[in-house]
A tleap script that builds the chain and sets N, CA, C and O, in Angstrom:
source leaprc.protein.ff14SB
mol = sequence {
  NMET GLN GLN TYR SER VAL THR VAL THR ARG
  GLN ASP ALA ASN ARG ALA VAL ALA SER THR
  ARG GLU PHE SER LEU THR LEU GLY ALA ARG
  ARG GLY ASP PRO THR VAL GLY PHE ASN PRO
  VAL GLU THR LEU LEU THR ALA MET GLY THR
  CYS LEU LEU THR SER LEU GLN MET VAL ALA
  GLU LEU SER HIE LEU PRO ILE ASP GLY MET
  ALA ILE SER LEU VAL ALA THR ARG GLU ASP
  ARG PRO PRO ARG VAL ALA ALA ILE HIE TYR
  THR LEU ARG VAL VAL SER SER LEU PRO ARG
  GLU ARG VAL GLU ARG LEU GLN GLN LEU ALA
  GLU LYS ASN SER THR VAL PHE GLN THR LEU
  ALA GLY VAL ILE GLN VAL THR GLY GLU LEU
  HIE HIE GLN SER PRO ASP GLY GLU ALA PRO
  THR GLY ASP CALA
}
set mol.1.N position { 298.099 38.651 232.558 }
set mol.1.CA position { 297.829 40.033 232.249 }
set mol.1.C position { 298.782 40.473 231.142 }
set mol.1.O position { 299.985 40.222 231.216 }
set mol.2.N position { 298.250 41.119 230.131 }
set mol.2.CA position { 299.045 41.580 228.994 }
set mol.2.C position { 299.441 43.033 229.196 }
set mol.2.O position { 298.671 43.823 229.741 }
set mol.3.N position { 300.631 43.379 228.762 }
set mol.3.CA position { 301.092 44.761 228.833 }
set mol.3.C position { 301.419 45.263 227.438 }
set mol.3.O position { 301.796 44.495 226.552 }
set mol.4.N position { 301.268 46.562 227.265 }
set mol.4.CA position { 301.587 47.220 226.006 }
set mol.4.C position { 302.608 48.299 226.288 }
set mol.4.O position { 302.607 48.895 227.365 }
set mol.5.N position { 303.483 48.555 225.322 }
set mol.5.CA position { 304.518 49.552 225.510 }
set mol.5.C position { 304.692 50.364 224.237 }
set mol.5.O position { 304.847 49.808 223.150 }
set mol.6.N position { 304.665 51.680 224.380 }
set mol.6.CA position { 304.869 52.601 223.270 }
set mol.6.C position { 305.819 53.687 223.755 }
set mol.6.O position { 305.732 54.113 224.907 }
set mol.7.N position { 306.715 54.136 222.900 }
set mol.7.CA position { 307.581 55.266 223.204 }
set mol.7.C position { 307.201 56.399 222.271 }
set mol.7.O position { 307.086 56.205 221.061 }
set mol.8.N position { 307.007 57.582 222.836 }
set mol.8.CA position { 306.678 58.767 222.037 }
set mol.8.C position { 307.811 59.771 222.214 }
set mol.8.O position { 308.183 60.122 223.334 }
set mol.9.N position { 308.359 60.231 221.069 }
set mol.9.CA position { 309.471 61.168 221.062 }
set mol.9.C position { 309.076 62.400 220.261 }
set mol.9.O position { 308.504 62.292 219.176 }
set mol.10.N position { 309.382 63.553 220.798 }
set mol.10.CA position { 309.122 64.793 220.074 }
set mol.10.C position { 310.105 64.872 218.915 }
set mol.10.O position { 311.316 64.906 219.134 }
set mol.11.N position { 309.597 64.903 217.679 }
set mol.11.CA position { 310.445 64.943 216.490 }
set mol.11.C position { 310.922 66.367 216.211 }
set mol.11.O position { 312.101 66.598 215.945 }
set mol.12.N position { 309.990 67.316 216.276 }
set mol.12.CA position { 310.296 68.729 216.077 }
set mol.12.C position { 309.164 69.529 216.711 }
set mol.12.O position { 308.381 68.970 217.479 }
set mol.13.N position { 309.057 70.805 216.415 }
set mol.13.CA position { 308.034 71.653 217.037 }
set mol.13.C position { 306.614 71.258 216.639 }
set mol.13.O position { 305.657 71.633 217.317 }
set mol.14.N position { 306.468 70.514 215.562 }
set mol.14.CA position { 305.141 70.174 215.049 }
set mol.14.C position { 304.734 68.717 215.204 }
set mol.14.O position { 303.542 68.410 215.164 }
set mol.15.N position { 305.681 67.822 215.380 }
set mol.15.CA position { 305.372 66.395 215.309 }
set mol.15.C position { 306.026 65.584 216.423 }
set mol.15.O position { 307.062 65.941 216.984 }
set mol.16.N position { 305.355 64.471 216.705 }
set mol.16.CA position { 305.898 63.465 217.624 }
set mol.16.C position { 305.845 62.131 216.899 }
set mol.16.O position { 305.005 61.924 216.023 }
set mol.17.N position { 306.737 61.238 217.264 }
set mol.17.CA position { 306.765 59.909 216.661 }
set mol.17.C position { 306.530 58.885 217.769 }
set mol.17.O position { 307.252 58.841 218.765 }
set mol.18.N position { 305.510 58.071 217.568 }
set mol.18.CA position { 305.226 56.968 218.490 }
set mol.18.C position { 305.795 55.709 217.864 }
set mol.18.O position { 305.663 55.486 216.661 }
set mol.19.N position { 306.430 54.886 218.691 }
set mol.19.CA position { 306.990 53.648 218.154 }
set mol.19.C position { 306.752 52.492 219.112 }
set mol.19.O position { 306.732 52.648 220.333 }
set mol.20.N position { 306.574 51.330 218.505 }
set mol.20.CA position { 306.458 50.075 219.233 }
set mol.20.C position { 306.918 48.967 218.298 }
set mol.20.O position { 306.611 48.964 217.105 }
set mol.21.N position { 307.655 48.034 218.865 }
set mol.21.CA position { 308.252 46.973 218.057 }
set mol.21.C position { 308.919 47.587 216.829 }
set mol.21.O position { 309.744 48.487 216.991 }
set mol.22.N position { 308.605 47.147 215.606 }
set mol.22.CA position { 309.253 47.704 214.413 }
set mol.22.C position { 308.364 48.726 213.699 }
set mol.22.O position { 308.614 49.059 212.541 }
set mol.23.N position { 307.333 49.223 214.380 }
set mol.23.CA position { 306.375 50.150 213.772 }
set mol.23.C position { 306.513 51.544 214.358 }
set mol.23.O position { 306.893 51.713 215.516 }
set mol.24.N position { 306.195 52.553 213.525 }
set mol.24.CA position { 306.174 53.923 214.027 }
set mol.24.C position { 305.014 54.678 213.390 }
set mol.24.O position { 304.520 54.322 212.320 }
set mol.25.N position { 304.604 55.724 214.079 }
set mol.25.CA position { 303.482 56.537 213.647 }
set mol.25.C position { 303.827 57.988 213.949 }
set mol.25.O position { 304.145 58.323 215.090 }
set mol.26.N position { 303.768 58.853 212.940 }
set mol.26.CA position { 304.044 60.265 213.142 }
set mol.26.C position { 302.730 60.979 213.441 }
set mol.26.O position { 301.740 60.814 212.727 }
set mol.27.N position { 302.738 61.774 214.507 }
set mol.27.CA position { 301.533 62.448 214.977 }
set mol.27.C position { 301.742 63.953 215.040 }
set mol.27.O position { 302.858 64.428 215.245 }
set mol.28.N position { 300.663 64.690 214.862 }
set mol.28.CA position { 300.722 66.141 215.028 }
set mol.28.C position { 300.873 66.479 216.501 }
set mol.28.O position { 300.186 65.904 217.345 }
set mol.29.N position { 301.756 67.397 216.811 }
set mol.29.CA position { 302.008 67.749 218.205 }
set mol.29.C position { 302.029 69.263 218.417 }
set mol.29.O position { 302.655 69.752 219.357 }
set mol.30.N position { 301.353 69.991 217.553 }
set mol.30.CA position { 301.216 71.437 217.740 }
set mol.30.C position { 299.741 71.707 217.992 }
set mol.30.O position { 298.896 71.512 217.118 }
set mol.31.N position { 299.457 72.152 219.189 }
set mol.31.CA position { 298.073 72.382 219.621 }
set mol.31.C position { 297.330 73.298 218.643 }
set mol.31.O position { 297.793 74.387 218.303 }
set mol.32.N position { 296.174 72.822 218.209 }
set mol.32.CA position { 295.311 73.622 217.360 }
set mol.32.C position { 295.712 73.699 215.906 }
set mol.32.O position { 295.086 74.433 215.142 }
set mol.33.N position { 296.738 72.967 215.494 }
set mol.33.CA position { 297.186 73.018 214.095 }
set mol.33.C position { 296.795 71.721 213.390 }
set mol.33.O position { 297.465 70.703 213.562 }
set mol.34.N position { 295.721 71.742 212.601 }
set mol.34.CA position { 295.259 70.526 211.934 }
set mol.34.C position { 296.104 70.122 210.723 }
set mol.34.O position { 295.822 69.105 210.089 }
set mol.35.N position { 297.122 70.894 210.401 }
set mol.35.CA position { 297.922 70.607 209.209 }
set mol.35.C position { 299.136 69.723 209.494 }
set mol.35.O position { 299.836 69.328 208.562 }
set mol.36.N position { 299.400 69.406 210.769 }
set mol.36.CA position { 300.623 68.669 211.083 }
set mol.36.C position { 300.399 67.177 211.313 }
set mol.36.O position { 301.357 66.447 211.563 }
set mol.37.N position { 299.160 66.714 211.235 }
set mol.37.CA position { 298.891 65.286 211.390 }
set mol.37.C position { 297.806 65.019 212.412 }
set mol.37.O position { 297.187 65.942 212.941 }
set mol.38.N position { 297.583 63.738 212.680 }
set mol.38.CA position { 296.596 63.344 213.681 }
set mol.38.C position { 296.959 63.975 215.016 }
set mol.38.O position { 298.109 63.894 215.447 }
set mol.39.N position { 295.985 64.607 215.677 }
set mol.39.CA position { 296.240 65.120 217.016 }
set mol.39.C position { 295.938 64.022 218.039 }
set mol.39.O position { 295.428 62.969 217.656 }
set mol.40.N position { 296.231 64.228 219.308 }
set mol.40.CA position { 296.023 63.168 220.298 }
set mol.40.C position { 294.580 62.656 220.387 }
set mol.40.O position { 294.372 61.456 220.562 }
set mol.41.N position { 293.585 63.536 220.272 }
set mol.41.CA position { 292.195 63.065 220.346 }
set mol.41.C position { 291.847 62.237 219.117 }
set mol.41.O position { 291.168 61.216 219.231 }
set mol.42.N position { 292.300 62.659 217.955 }
set mol.42.CA position { 292.070 61.865 216.741 }
set mol.42.C position { 292.763 60.512 216.843 }
set mol.42.O position { 292.258 59.511 216.335 }
set mol.43.N position { 293.907 60.483 217.491 }
set mol.43.CA position { 294.615 59.223 217.702 }
set mol.43.C position { 293.830 58.312 218.640 }
set mol.43.O position { 293.755 57.103 218.424 }
set mol.44.N position { 293.245 58.901 219.683 }
set mol.44.CA position { 292.392 58.138 220.603 }
set mol.44.C position { 291.193 57.540 219.857 }
set mol.44.O position { 290.861 56.370 220.049 }
set mol.45.N position { 290.548 58.342 219.011 }
set mol.45.CA position { 289.419 57.844 218.218 }
set mol.45.C position { 289.859 56.740 217.265 }
set mol.45.O position { 289.140 55.760 217.070 }
set mol.46.N position { 291.036 56.897 216.676 }
set mol.46.CA position { 291.582 55.875 215.787 }
set mol.46.C position { 291.786 54.568 216.534 }
set mol.46.O position { 291.466 53.496 216.021 }
set mol.47.N position { 292.317 54.657 217.740 }
set mol.47.CA position { 292.537 53.457 218.549 }
set mol.47.C position { 291.215 52.763 218.853 }
set mol.47.O position { 291.115 51.541 218.750 }
set mol.48.N position { 290.205 53.538 219.227 }
set mol.48.CA position { 288.912 52.932 219.536 }
set mol.48.C position { 288.282 52.309 218.290 }
set mol.48.O position { 287.776 51.188 218.343 }
set mol.49.N position { 288.311 53.025 217.183 }
set mol.49.CA position { 287.725 52.499 215.952 }
set mol.49.C position { 288.415 51.238 215.470 }
set mol.49.O position { 287.757 50.278 215.071 }
set mol.50.N position { 289.738 51.239 215.504 }
set mol.50.CA position { 290.489 50.062 215.085 }
set mol.50.C position { 290.218 48.886 216.012 }
set mol.50.O position { 290.079 47.751 215.556 }
set mol.51.N position { 290.142 49.152 217.298 }
set mol.51.CA position { 289.883 48.086 218.268 }
set mol.51.C position { 288.486 47.490 218.059 }
set mol.51.O position { 288.319 46.272 218.126 }
set mol.52.N position { 287.487 48.334 217.808 }
set mol.52.CA position { 286.137 47.820 217.556 }
set mol.52.C position { 286.085 46.985 216.275 }
set mol.52.O position { 285.475 45.916 216.256 }
set mol.53.N position { 286.720 47.468 215.210 }
set mol.53.CA position { 286.723 46.696 213.961 }
set mol.53.C position { 287.465 45.371 214.125 }
set mol.53.O position { 287.044 44.348 213.584 }
set mol.54.N position { 288.564 45.392 214.868 }
set mol.54.CA position { 289.317 44.162 215.134 }
set mol.54.C position { 288.458 43.176 215.911 }
set mol.54.O position { 288.432 41.986 215.598 }
set mol.55.N position { 287.760 43.669 216.915 }
set mol.55.CA position { 286.883 42.798 217.720 }
set mol.55.C position { 285.730 42.249 216.892 }
set mol.55.O position { 285.375 41.078 217.023 }
set mol.56.N position { 285.144 43.085 216.041 }
set mol.56.CA position { 284.049 42.634 215.190 }
set mol.56.C position { 284.519 41.540 214.246 }
set mol.56.O position { 283.827 40.538 214.063 }
set mol.57.N position { 285.693 41.721 213.642 }
set mol.57.CA position { 286.242 40.703 212.745 }
set mol.57.C position { 286.496 39.404 213.495 }
set mol.57.O position { 286.193 38.322 212.990 }
set mol.58.N position { 287.052 39.507 214.701 }
set mol.58.CA position { 287.347 38.319 215.499 }
set mol.58.C position { 286.061 37.558 215.838 }
set mol.58.O position { 285.999 36.338 215.686 }
set mol.59.N position { 285.042 38.281 216.293 }
set mol.59.CA position { 283.773 37.639 216.671 }
set mol.59.C position { 283.127 36.996 215.454 }
set mol.59.O position { 282.610 35.883 215.542 }
set mol.60.N position { 283.150 37.682 214.323 }
set mol.60.CA position { 282.551 37.124 213.103 }
set mol.60.C position { 283.288 35.859 212.662 }
set mol.60.O position { 282.656 34.873 212.285 }
set mol.61.N position { 284.616 35.885 212.708 }
set mol.61.CA position { 285.394 34.707 212.311 }
set mol.61.C position { 285.150 33.536 213.257 }
set mol.61.O position { 284.968 32.405 212.806 }
set mol.62.N position { 285.144 33.793 214.554 }
set mol.62.CA position { 284.903 32.714 215.525 }
set mol.62.C position { 283.507 32.120 215.372 }
set mol.62.O position { 283.298 30.936 215.636 }
set mol.63.N position { 282.555 32.943 214.946 }
set mol.63.CA position { 281.168 32.487 214.767 }
set mol.63.C position { 280.908 31.973 213.356 }
set mol.63.O position { 279.804 31.523 213.049 }
set mol.64.N position { 281.922 32.040 212.499 }
set mol.64.CA position { 281.793 31.615 211.094 }
set mol.64.C position { 280.664 32.369 210.398 }
set mol.64.O position { 279.855 31.778 209.683 }
set mol.65.N position { 280.622 33.692 210.617 }
set mol.65.CA position { 279.599 34.541 210.018 }
set mol.65.C position { 280.242 35.451 208.984 }
set mol.65.O position { 281.316 36.001 209.227 }
set mol.66.N position { 279.594 35.618 207.824 }
set mol.66.CA position { 280.191 36.396 206.740 }
set mol.66.C position { 280.064 37.909 206.942 }
set mol.66.O position { 278.970 38.432 207.156 }
set mol.67.N position { 281.190 38.590 206.872 }
set mol.67.CA position { 281.231 40.051 206.846 }
set mol.67.C position { 281.984 40.414 205.569 }
set mol.67.O position { 283.140 40.031 205.389 }
set mol.68.N position { 281.326 41.147 204.696 }
set mol.68.CA position { 281.931 41.503 203.412 }
set mol.68.C position { 282.665 42.835 203.451 }
set mol.68.O position { 283.485 43.120 202.578 }
set mol.69.N position { 282.379 43.638 204.443 }
set mol.69.CA position { 283.051 44.920 204.574 }
set mol.69.C position { 282.605 45.620 205.843 }
set mol.69.O position { 281.507 45.386 206.347 }
set mol.70.N position { 283.469 46.479 206.350 }
set mol.70.CA position { 283.110 47.265 207.532 }
set mol.70.C position { 283.973 48.506 207.585 }
set mol.70.O position { 285.118 48.526 207.134 }
set mol.71.N position { 283.376 49.545 208.157 }
set mol.71.CA position { 284.067 50.811 208.369 }
set mol.71.C position { 283.427 51.482 209.573 }
set mol.71.O position { 282.284 51.189 209.921 }
set mol.72.N position { 284.156 52.371 210.198 }
set mol.72.CA position { 283.637 53.059 211.368 }
set mol.72.C position { 284.057 54.524 211.312 }
set mol.72.O position { 285.192 54.846 210.958 }
set mol.73.N position { 283.133 55.397 211.665 }
set mol.73.CA position { 283.402 56.834 211.794 }
set mol.73.C position { 283.142 57.205 213.247 }
set mol.73.O position { 282.160 56.756 213.837 }
set mol.74.N position { 284.007 58.010 213.818 }
set mol.74.CA position { 283.884 58.387 215.227 }
set mol.74.C position { 283.962 59.896 215.372 }
set mol.74.O position { 284.695 60.570 214.648 }
set mol.75.N position { 283.187 60.418 216.327 }
set mol.75.CA position { 283.182 61.843 216.635 }
set mol.75.C position { 283.297 61.995 218.139 }
set mol.75.O position { 282.546 61.380 218.896 }
set mol.76.N position { 284.243 62.820 218.567 }
set mol.76.CA position { 284.418 63.093 219.996 }
set mol.76.C position { 283.903 64.493 220.298 }
set mol.76.O position { 284.065 65.419 219.502 }
set mol.77.N position { 283.277 64.628 221.468 }
set mol.77.CA position { 282.870 65.933 221.975 }
set mol.77.C position { 283.825 66.295 223.102 }
set mol.77.O position { 283.971 65.548 224.069 }
set mol.78.N position { 284.472 67.446 222.969 }
set mol.78.CA position { 285.486 67.877 223.934 }
set mol.78.C position { 284.943 69.020 224.774 }
set mol.78.O position { 284.302 69.936 224.259 }
set mol.79.N position { 285.204 68.956 226.062 }
set mol.79.CA position { 284.904 70.059 226.974 }
set mol.79.C position { 286.192 70.845 227.187 }
set mol.79.O position { 287.288 70.293 227.089 }
set mol.80.N position { 286.053 72.153 227.483 }
set mol.80.CA position { 287.233 72.979 227.714 }
set mol.80.C position { 287.687 72.977 229.165 }
set mol.80.O position { 288.886 73.037 229.436 }
set mol.81.N position { 286.745 72.910 230.104 }
set mol.81.CA position { 287.112 72.977 231.527 }
set mol.81.C position { 286.414 71.890 232.303 }
set mol.81.O position { 285.200 71.973 232.488 }
set mol.82.N position { 287.101 70.896 232.757 }
set mol.82.CA position { 288.506 70.646 232.443 }
set mol.82.C position { 288.635 70.142 231.004 }
set mol.82.O position { 287.668 69.620 230.449 }
set mol.83.N position { 289.802 70.289 230.398 }
set mol.83.CA position { 289.961 69.807 229.022 }
set mol.83.C position { 289.899 68.275 228.996 }
set mol.83.O position { 290.805 67.594 229.477 }
set mol.84.N position { 288.823 67.759 228.428 }
set mol.84.CA position { 288.652 66.307 228.378 }
set mol.84.C position { 287.656 65.951 227.289 }
set mol.84.O position { 286.838 66.774 226.877 }
set mol.85.N position { 287.740 64.726 226.839 }
set mol.85.CA position { 286.727 64.188 225.933 }
set mol.85.C position { 285.555 63.778 226.811 }
set mol.85.O position { 285.705 62.950 227.709 }
set mol.86.N position { 284.397 64.355 226.553 }
set mol.86.CA position { 283.210 64.090 227.367 }
set mol.86.C position { 282.351 62.979 226.779 }
set mol.86.O position { 281.650 62.284 227.515 }
set mol.87.N position { 282.395 62.806 225.461 }
set mol.87.CA position { 281.553 61.795 224.820 }
set mol.87.C position { 282.153 61.403 223.473 }
set mol.87.O position { 282.847 62.186 222.824 }
set mol.88.N position { 281.866 60.185 223.082 }
set mol.88.CA position { 282.249 59.683 221.761 }
set mol.88.C position { 281.018 59.028 221.153 }
set mol.88.O position { 280.308 58.274 221.820 }
set mol.89.N position { 280.776 59.319 219.893 }
set mol.89.CA position { 279.710 58.660 219.142 }
set mol.89.C position { 280.341 58.017 217.913 }
set mol.89.O position { 281.153 58.635 217.223 }
set mol.90.N position { 279.960 56.775 217.647 }
set mol.90.CA position { 280.486 56.114 216.454 }
set mol.90.C position { 279.343 55.632 215.568 }
set mol.90.O position { 278.248 55.318 216.034 }
set mol.91.N position { 279.643 55.587 214.279 }
set mol.91.CA position { 278.736 55.022 213.285 }
set mol.91.C position { 279.473 53.863 212.625 }
set mol.91.O position { 280.494 54.051 211.963 }
set mol.92.N position { 278.937 52.669 212.817 }
set mol.92.CA position { 279.532 51.447 212.279 }
set mol.92.C position { 278.775 51.057 211.021 }
set mol.92.O position { 277.550 50.938 211.034 }
set mol.93.N position { 279.504 50.860 209.946 }
set mol.93.CA position { 278.917 50.419 208.680 }
set mol.93.C position { 279.385 48.993 208.420 }
set mol.93.O position { 280.582 48.715 208.357 }
set mol.94.N position { 278.406 48.090 208.270 }
set mol.94.CA position { 278.712 46.679 208.047 }
set mol.94.C position { 278.006 46.215 206.789 }
set mol.94.O position { 276.802 46.415 206.627 }
set mol.95.N position { 278.765 45.593 205.899 }
set mol.95.CA position { 278.207 44.972 204.694 }
set mol.95.C position { 278.204 43.472 204.947 }
set mol.95.O position { 279.252 42.856 205.138 }
set mol.96.N position { 276.999 42.896 204.944 }
set mol.96.CA position { 276.861 41.466 205.210 }
set mol.96.C position { 275.486 40.991 204.767 }
set mol.96.O position { 274.513 41.744 204.797 }
set mol.97.N position { 275.422 39.741 204.358 }
set mol.97.CA position { 274.146 39.134 203.985 }
set mol.97.C position { 273.363 38.663 205.211 }
set mol.97.O position { 272.230 38.198 205.082 }
set mol.98.N position { 273.948 38.779 206.376 }
set mol.98.CA position { 273.273 38.376 207.611 }
set mol.98.C position { 272.070 39.265 207.897 }
set mol.98.O position { 272.051 40.426 207.486 }
set mol.99.N position { 271.067 38.739 208.595 }
set mol.99.CA position { 269.955 39.586 209.030 }
set mol.99.C position { 270.453 40.657 210.006 }
set mol.99.O position { 271.463 40.469 210.684 }
set mol.100.N position { 269.749 41.757 210.065 }
set mol.100.CA position { 270.158 42.876 210.921 }
set mol.100.C position { 270.346 42.444 212.375 }
set mol.100.O position { 271.283 42.895 213.034 }
set mol.101.N position { 269.480 41.590 212.876 }
set mol.101.CA position { 269.560 41.157 214.280 }
set mol.101.C position { 270.899 40.475 214.567 }
set mol.101.O position { 271.467 40.650 215.645 }
set mol.102.N position { 271.397 39.705 213.613 }
set mol.102.CA position { 272.688 39.018 213.795 }
set mol.102.C position { 273.838 40.026 213.795 }
set mol.102.O position { 274.786 39.904 214.571 }
set mol.103.N position { 273.741 41.018 212.919 }
set mol.103.CA position { 274.785 42.035 212.866 }
set mol.103.C position { 274.752 42.893 214.132 }
set mol.103.O position { 275.802 43.281 214.642 }
set mol.104.N position { 273.564 43.189 214.637 }
set mol.104.CA position { 273.456 43.920 215.909 }
set mol.104.C position { 274.105 43.128 217.037 }
set mol.104.O position { 274.773 43.701 217.899 }
set mol.105.N position { 273.912 41.823 217.032 }
set mol.105.CA position { 274.538 40.978 218.062 }
set mol.105.C position { 276.062 40.983 217.916 }
set mol.105.O position { 276.778 41.013 218.916 }
set mol.106.N position { 276.557 40.952 216.680 }
set mol.106.CA position { 278.001 41.049 216.454 }
set mol.106.C position { 278.541 42.387 216.976 }
set mol.106.O position { 279.622 42.436 217.562 }
set mol.107.N position { 277.787 43.467 216.761 }
set mol.107.CA position { 278.183 44.780 217.265 }
set mol.107.C position { 278.276 44.755 218.793 }
set mol.107.O position { 279.236 45.274 219.363 }
set mol.108.N position { 277.298 44.163 219.447 }
set mol.108.CA position { 277.314 44.072 220.912 }
set mol.108.C position { 278.511 43.265 221.403 }
set mol.108.O position { 279.171 43.650 222.368 }
set mol.109.N position { 278.787 42.157 220.744 }
set mol.109.CA position { 279.929 41.322 221.129 }
set mol.109.C position { 281.254 42.031 220.869 }
set mol.109.O position { 282.202 41.890 221.642 }
set mol.110.N position { 281.318 42.795 219.772 }
set mol.110.CA position { 282.530 43.557 219.478 }
set mol.110.C position { 282.779 44.584 220.583 }
set mol.110.O position { 283.912 44.738 221.038 }
set mol.111.N position { 281.738 45.284 221.014 }
set mol.111.CA position { 281.885 46.244 222.109 }
set mol.111.C position { 282.370 45.538 223.375 }
set mol.111.O position { 283.273 46.022 224.058 }
set mol.112.N position { 281.769 44.401 223.677 }
set mol.112.CA position { 282.128 43.653 224.882 }
set mol.112.C position { 283.583 43.186 224.855 }
set mol.112.O position { 284.226 43.105 225.902 }
set mol.113.N position { 284.103 42.879 223.670 }
set mol.113.CA position { 285.453 42.328 223.532 }
set mol.113.C position { 286.505 43.348 223.111 }
set mol.113.O position { 287.656 42.983 222.873 }
set mol.114.N position { 286.130 44.613 223.016 }
set mol.114.CA position { 287.072 45.652 222.603 }
set mol.114.C position { 287.689 46.307 223.839 }
set mol.114.O position { 286.997 46.960 224.619 }
set mol.115.N position { 288.977 46.126 224.002 }
set mol.115.CA position { 289.690 46.677 225.150 }
set mol.115.C position { 289.550 48.193 225.226 }
set mol.115.O position { 289.247 48.735 226.289 }
set mol.116.N position { 289.767 48.872 224.120 }
set mol.116.CA position { 289.731 50.330 224.126 }
set mol.116.C position { 288.303 50.821 224.342 }
set mol.116.O position { 288.089 51.772 225.094 }
set mol.117.N position { 287.318 50.188 223.696 }
set mol.117.CA position { 285.919 50.573 223.922 }
set mol.117.C position { 285.561 50.426 225.390 }
set mol.117.O position { 285.002 51.344 225.988 }
set mol.118.N position { 285.878 49.283 225.973 }
set mol.118.CA position { 285.533 49.039 227.378 }
set mol.118.C position { 286.218 50.040 228.303 }
set mol.118.O position { 285.619 50.490 229.280 }
set mol.119.N position { 287.461 50.389 228.006 }
set mol.119.CA position { 288.185 51.353 228.824 }
set mol.119.C position { 287.516 52.725 228.765 }
set mol.119.O position { 287.276 53.349 229.799 }
set mol.120.N position { 287.219 53.187 227.564 }
set mol.120.CA position { 286.627 54.516 227.409 }
set mol.120.C position { 285.181 54.564 227.896 }
set mol.120.O position { 284.781 55.527 228.549 }
set mol.121.N position { 284.397 53.538 227.585 }
set mol.121.CA position { 282.992 53.520 227.995 }
set mol.121.C position { 282.842 53.479 229.514 }
set mol.121.O position { 281.792 53.831 230.051 }
set mol.122.N position { 283.894 53.052 230.195 }
set mol.122.CA position { 283.860 53.033 231.651 }
set mol.122.C position { 283.991 54.411 232.283 }
set mol.122.O position { 283.685 54.578 233.464 }
set mol.123.N position { 284.439 55.400 231.516 }
set mol.123.CA position { 284.667 56.720 232.094 }
set mol.123.C position { 283.987 57.871 231.363 }
set mol.123.O position { 283.875 58.965 231.917 }
set mol.124.N position { 283.534 57.651 230.139 }
set mol.124.CA position { 282.812 58.696 229.408 }
set mol.124.C position { 281.631 58.065 228.671 }
set mol.124.O position { 281.531 56.843 228.560 }
set mol.125.N position { 280.753 58.911 228.178 }
set mol.125.CA position { 279.600 58.439 227.424 }
set mol.125.C position { 280.049 58.020 226.019 }
set mol.125.O position { 280.627 58.812 225.275 }
set mol.126.N position { 279.770 56.762 225.676 }
set mol.126.CA position { 280.066 56.253 224.338 }
set mol.126.C position { 278.773 55.705 223.760 }
set mol.126.O position { 278.131 54.846 224.366 }
set mol.127.N position { 278.391 56.197 222.597 }
set mol.127.CA position { 277.191 55.719 221.922 }
set mol.127.C position { 277.566 55.295 220.514 }
set mol.127.O position { 278.557 55.761 219.952 }
set mol.128.N position { 276.762 54.408 219.954 }
set mol.128.CA position { 277.028 53.930 218.606 }
set mol.128.C position { 275.757 53.664 217.846 }
set mol.128.O position { 274.696 53.430 218.425 }
set mol.129.N position { 275.883 53.704 216.549 }
set mol.129.CA position { 274.763 53.337 215.689 }
set mol.129.C position { 275.280 52.442 214.578 }
set mol.129.O position { 276.446 52.510 214.189 }
set mol.130.N position { 274.395 51.609 214.080 }
set mol.130.CA position { 274.746 50.617 213.068 }
set mol.130.C position { 274.048 50.944 211.762 }
set mol.130.O position { 272.843 51.191 211.734 }
set mol.131.N position { 274.820 50.943 210.674 }
set mol.131.CA position { 274.279 51.016 209.322 }
set mol.131.C position { 274.625 49.685 208.662 }
set mol.131.O position { 275.798 49.365 208.467 }
set mol.132.N position { 273.611 48.928 208.327 }
set mol.132.CA position { 273.783 47.568 207.801 }
set mol.132.C position { 273.341 47.539 206.351 }
set mol.132.O position { 272.279 48.057 206.004 }
set mol.133.N position { 274.157 46.933 205.511 }
set mol.133.CA position { 273.865 46.857 204.090 }
set mol.133.C position { 274.242 45.477 203.578 }
set mol.133.O position { 275.234 44.899 204.020 }
set mol.134.N position { 273.465 44.951 202.659 }
set mol.134.CA position { 273.805 43.652 202.070 }
set mol.134.C position { 274.860 43.874 200.987 }
set mol.134.O position { 275.038 44.995 200.511 }
set mol.135.N position { 275.559 42.801 200.599 }
set mol.135.CA position { 276.604 42.934 199.578 }
set mol.135.C position { 276.098 43.482 198.243 }
set mol.135.O position { 276.872 44.077 197.493 }
set mol.136.N position { 274.830 43.296 197.939 }
set mol.136.CA position { 274.281 43.809 196.689 }
set mol.136.C position { 273.799 45.253 196.793 }
set mol.136.O position { 273.256 45.803 195.835 }
set mol.137.N position { 274.002 45.870 197.970 }
set mol.137.CA position { 273.638 47.265 198.145 }
set mol.137.C position { 272.248 47.492 198.701 }
set mol.137.O position { 271.872 48.627 198.989 }
set mol.138.N position { 271.492 46.437 198.853 }
set mol.138.CA position { 270.134 46.561 199.379 }
set mol.138.C position { 270.142 46.335 200.892 }
set mol.138.O position { 271.090 45.782 201.450 }
set mol.139.N position { 269.070 46.774 201.535 }
set mol.139.CA position { 268.903 46.487 202.962 }
set mol.139.C position { 268.599 44.998 203.114 }
set mol.139.O position { 267.709 44.489 202.433 }
set mol.140.N position { 269.314 44.285 203.989 }
set mol.140.CA position { 269.082 42.846 204.169 }
set mol.140.C position { 267.673 42.578 204.694 }
set mol.140.O position { 267.104 43.379 205.435 }
set mol.141.N position { 267.131 41.439 204.293 }
set mol.141.CA position { 265.802 41.028 204.755 }
set mol.141.C position { 265.880 39.611 205.277 }
set mol.141.O position { 266.862 38.902 205.058 }
set mol.142.N position { 264.828 39.210 205.972 }
set mol.142.CA position { 264.730 37.832 206.431 }
set mol.142.C position { 265.383 37.595 207.773 }
set mol.142.O position { 266.160 38.419 208.255 }
set mol.143.N position { 265.064 36.467 208.370 }
set mol.143.CA position { 265.615 36.073 209.665 }
set mol.143.C position { 266.494 34.854 209.483 }
set mol.143.O position { 266.253 34.024 208.606 }
set mol.144.N position { 267.509 34.753 210.312 }
set mol.144.CA position { 268.348 33.558 210.293 }
set mol.144.C position { 268.732 33.215 211.701 }
set mol.144.O position { 269.444 32.236 211.926 }
savepdb mol mol.pdb
quit
């Protein structure tokens, strides 16, 4: 079983600093102030997006499948009572010469192998959509 450890320290009235190993990340820590940095929900979305992209890259490399580029956008829906994230929707953009069916399978495997995705999807609604593009900018065609 693997463990993760992060220390978060309040830097001042507006910011907190998260640190692990030799890395640190400054976060916004003033409720409702979008000018002080990533807020906790944006940080949660960042963790999920990074974890999905990491998993997608890993699955593609293990399968020896070409991925020329990828990006992910995430949107969280927050409820006020109780204050919680009720749903997350992501849009995954993949540039690859692979047929769409292969990229869809990579997306499924990335979800299955993403620790943060699996954790969140177990307790809230998580949905995703795929935008697939070939390296030349056209929609990929053909089966492989």
